[in-house]
Structure formats: structure tokens, C-alpha cells
C-alpha positions as CSV (number, residue, x, y, z in Angstrom):
1,X,126.9,-106.9,-59.3
2,X,124.9,-105.8,-56.3
3,X,125.2,-107.7,-53.0
4,X,122.5,-110.4,-52.5
5,X,121.7,-112.7,-49.7
6,X,122.6,-115.6,-52.0
7,X,125.8,-113.9,-53.2
8,X,128.0,-117.0,-53.5
9,X,125.4,-118.6,-55.7
10,X,125.0,-115.5,-57.8
11,X,128.8,-115.3,-58.3
12,X,129.1,-118.9,-59.3
13,X,126.2,-118.7,-61.8
14,X,127.5,-115.4,-63.1
15,X,130.9,-117.0,-63.8
16,X,129.3,-119.9,-65.5
17,X,127.1,-117.6,-67.7
18,X,130.2,-115.5,-68.5
19,X,131.9,-118.6,-69.8
20,X,128.9,-119.8,-71.8
21,X,128.6,-116.4,-73.4
22,X,132.3,-116.3,-74.2
23,X,131.9,-119.7,-75.9
24,X,129.0,-118.4,-77.9
25,X,126.5,-120.7,-76.3
26,X,124.4,-118.0,-74.6
27,X,123.6,-114.3,-75.4
28,X,122.8,-112.4,-72.2
29,X,123.0,-108.6,-72.1
30,X,122.0,-108.3,-68.5
31,X,123.4,-111.2,-66.4
32,X,122.1,-109.8,-63.1
33,X,118.6,-109.8,-64.5
34,X,119.0,-113.3,-66.1
35,X,120.3,-114.8,-62.8
36,X,117.4,-113.2,-60.9
37,X,115.0,-114.7,-63.4
38,X,116.4,-118.1,-63.0
39,X,116.3,-118.0,-59.2
40,X,112.7,-116.6,-59.4
41,X,111.5,-119.6,-61.5
42,X,113.0,-122.0,-59.0
43,X,112.2,-120.1,-55.7
44,X,108.6,-119.5,-56.7
45,X,107.9,-123.3,-56.5
46,X,110.6,-124.7,-54.3
47,X,111.3,-122.0,-51.6
48,X,108.4,-119.6,-51.1
49,X,105.6,-122.1,-50.7
50,X,107.6,-123.8,-47.9
51,X,108.0,-120.4,-46.2
52,X,104.3,-119.6,-46.3
53,X,102.9,-123.1,-45.6
54,X,105.0,-125.6,-43.6
55,X,102.8,-128.5,-44.8
56,X,104.1,-128.2,-48.4
57,X,106.7,-130.8,-49.1
58,X,108.4,-131.4,-52.4
59,X,110.3,-134.6,-52.8
60,X,113.6,-134.7,-54.5
61,X,112.1,-135.8,-57.8
62,X,109.7,-132.9,-57.8
63,X,112.4,-130.4,-56.9
64,X,114.7,-131.8,-59.6
65,X,111.9,-131.4,-62.1
66,X,111.3,-127.7,-61.1
67,X,115.1,-127.0,-61.5
68,X,115.4,-128.8,-64.9
69,X,112.3,-127.0,-66.3
70,X,113.6,-123.6,-65.1
71,X,117.0,-124.3,-66.7
72,X,115.4,-125.4,-69.9
73,X,113.3,-122.3,-70.0
74,X,116.3,-120.1,-69.2
75,X,118.4,-121.7,-72.0
76,X,115.6,-121.4,-74.5
77,X,115.4,-117.7,-73.7
78,X,119.1,-117.0,-73.8
79,X,120.5,-119.4,-76.3
80,X,122.7,-117.8,-78.9
81,X,120.7,-117.6,-82.2
């Protein structure tokens, strides 16, 4: 895995995904790409707008909804068939 600014998070998620794949729950050929996709879905709504426009505020409920939707999309894509 290449070094990333969020490396501790990438490592934790990579370990979780490795376990899920080993248990037959997920089928992920490229974990680096999969992790980047997950972070991109979340960061596109939660992080980047705040960086560009300081007036954007997501409350905890909205942030949680973004994360849940991203995880559901991710699991739908990578679920073992």
C-alpha cells in the first residue's frame, strides 16, 4: 500500500476488509482502490465542501447519513456473490 495522508485510517480499513474477504463476506480484488472509493464518497460531501466554503455545516445526523449511504453503496458493490 502506498503512503497516504490518512495512512492510519487506510491501514485500519484495509485490515477490516482483509478479514471480511477472508470470511467470504466481501470480494475485493484491489483493496487500495476500494478504500479510495469509500473515502471519496464520504469526503466529497463531508470534507471538500467545508474546505471550499466555510459556511457549509453538516450536523451529526447529516454526516452519519452520508457515511451510512457510502458504506451501503460500498458493500453492495463488493459483497461476495
